[in-house]
C-alpha positions in Angstrom: 15.6 -1.7 -16.8 13.7 -2.1 -19.9 12.1 -5.7 -18.8 10.9 -3.8 -15.8 9.4 -0.8 -18.1 7.5 -3.3 -20.0 6.2 -5.2 -16.8 5.2 -2.0 -15.6 3.0 -1.0 -18.8 1.6 -4.5 -19.1 0.5 -4.4 -15.2 -0.7 -1.0 -15.8 -2.9 -1.9 -18.7 -4.3 -4.9 -17.2 -5.4 -3.4 -14.0 -6.7 -0.7 -16.3 -8.9 -3.5 -18.0 -10.0 -4.4 -14.3 -11.4 -1.3 -13.7 -13.1 -1.0 -17.1 -15.0 -4.5 -17.1 -17.2 -5.4 -14.8 -17.0 -9.2 -14.8 -12.9 -8.7 -14.4 -13.4 -6.3 -11.5 -15.4 -8.9 -9.5 -13.2 -11.8 -10.2 -9.5 -10.3 -10.1 -10.8 -7.8 -7.0 -11.5 -10.6 -4.9 -8.6 -12.1 -5.2 -6.3 -9.0 -5.0 -8.5 -8.4 -1.7 -7.7 -11.9 -0.8 -4.0 -11.7 -1.4 -3.5 -8.7 0.2 -4.3 -10.3 3.8 -1.9 -13.1 3.5 1.7 -12.4 4.5 4.4 -12.9 2.5 6.2 -15.7 4.0 3.2 -17.8 2.9 4.4 -17.9 -0.5 7.8 -19.3 0.5 7.1 -23.1 0.4 5.4 -22.7 -3.1 8.2 -20.6 -4.0 10.7 -23.5 -2.8 8.7 -26.3 -4.6 8.8 -24.1 -8.0 12.3 -22.6 -7.7 14.3 -24.5 -5.4 16.2 -22.3 -2.7 17.8 -19.5 -5.0 17.4 -16.1 -6.1 14.5 -16.8 -8.2 12.4 -18.1 -5.2 13.4 -14.9 -3.2 12.2 -12.6 -6.2 8.9 -14.9 -6.4 7.8 -14.1 -2.7 8.8 -10.3 -2.9 6.5 -10.0 -6.2 3.7 -11.9 -5.0 3.8 -9.6 -1.4 4.2 -6.5 -3.0 1.6 -6.9 -6.2 -1.5 -6.7 -4.3 -0.9 -3.5 -2.6 0.5 -1.9 -5.8 -2.7 -3.3 -7.7 -5.2 -1.9 -5.2 -3.4 1.6 -5.4 -3.9 1.2 -9.4 -7.5 0.4 -9.1 -8.2 3.3 -6.2 -6.5 5.6 -8.6 -8.4 4.7 -11.6 -11.4 4.9 -10.2 -11.1 8.2 -8.6 -10.3 10.0 -11.7 -12.1 12.9 -11.7 -15.3 13.1 -14.0 -14.5 16.6 -15.4 -10.8 15.4 -16.6 -12.4 12.2 -18.2 -15.2 14.9 -19.7 -12.4 17.2 -20.9 -10.3 14.3 -22.7 -13.4 13.4 -24.8 -13.9 16.6 -25.5 -10.5 17.1 -27.0 -10.9 13.6 -29.0 -8.8 10.9 -26.5 -10.8 7.7 -26.9 -9.6 4.5 -26.3 -5.7 3.5 -25.6 -5.2 7.4 -25.7 -7.8 8.0 -23.1 -5.9 5.5 -20.6 -2.5 7.0 -22.0 -2.8 10.5 -21.6 -5.7 11.0 -19.1 -6.5 8.2 -17.0 -3.3 6.7 -15.9 -1.4 10.1 -15.5 -4.2 10.8 -13.0 -4.1 7.6 -11.2 -0.3 8.0 -10.8 -0.2 9.2 -7.2 -2.2 6.5 -5.9 0.2 3.9 -7.8 2.9 5.5 -5.9 0.9 5.4 -2.4 0.8 1.7 -3.2 4.4 1.2 -4.0 5.4 3.0 -0.9 3.1 0.8 1.2 4.7 -2.2 -0.2 8.0 -0.6 0.3 7.3 0.1 4.0 5.9 -3.5 4.6 9.2 -5.1 2.9 11.7 -6.4 4.9 14.4 -5.2 2.7 13.1 -1.3 3.0 12.9 -1.2 6.5 16.6 -2.9 7.2 17.9 -0.4 4.8 19.5 -3.4 2.7 18.1 -1.7 -0.5 19.9 0.1 -3.1 
């Protein structure tokens, strides 16, 4: 569980950087859009080459199938943080990491959850009822 939390924090920080800097937005944004159009099963041959046929290959396919929807949700959420909220944060002294930790990421969290639920609805595990 701790590894999952660390990965979640890393993902959110990386996606916040993608939104912040134009160069990363142009390069990673188009990659996310391209990956979103690919079906998850297209990653299966690569997963078999990298991990053979075991649980790691299945996790690889599931994560690469889910990541673009979640990334798109975070990018959209960070883009749509209301400017008055950002100005209020600036007024109370939130800059740098504190700005993202206390203002931007909590405001973007509903969009993150929307991307997550979109991924869950599209995944075969979520529809079959096999998930825990």
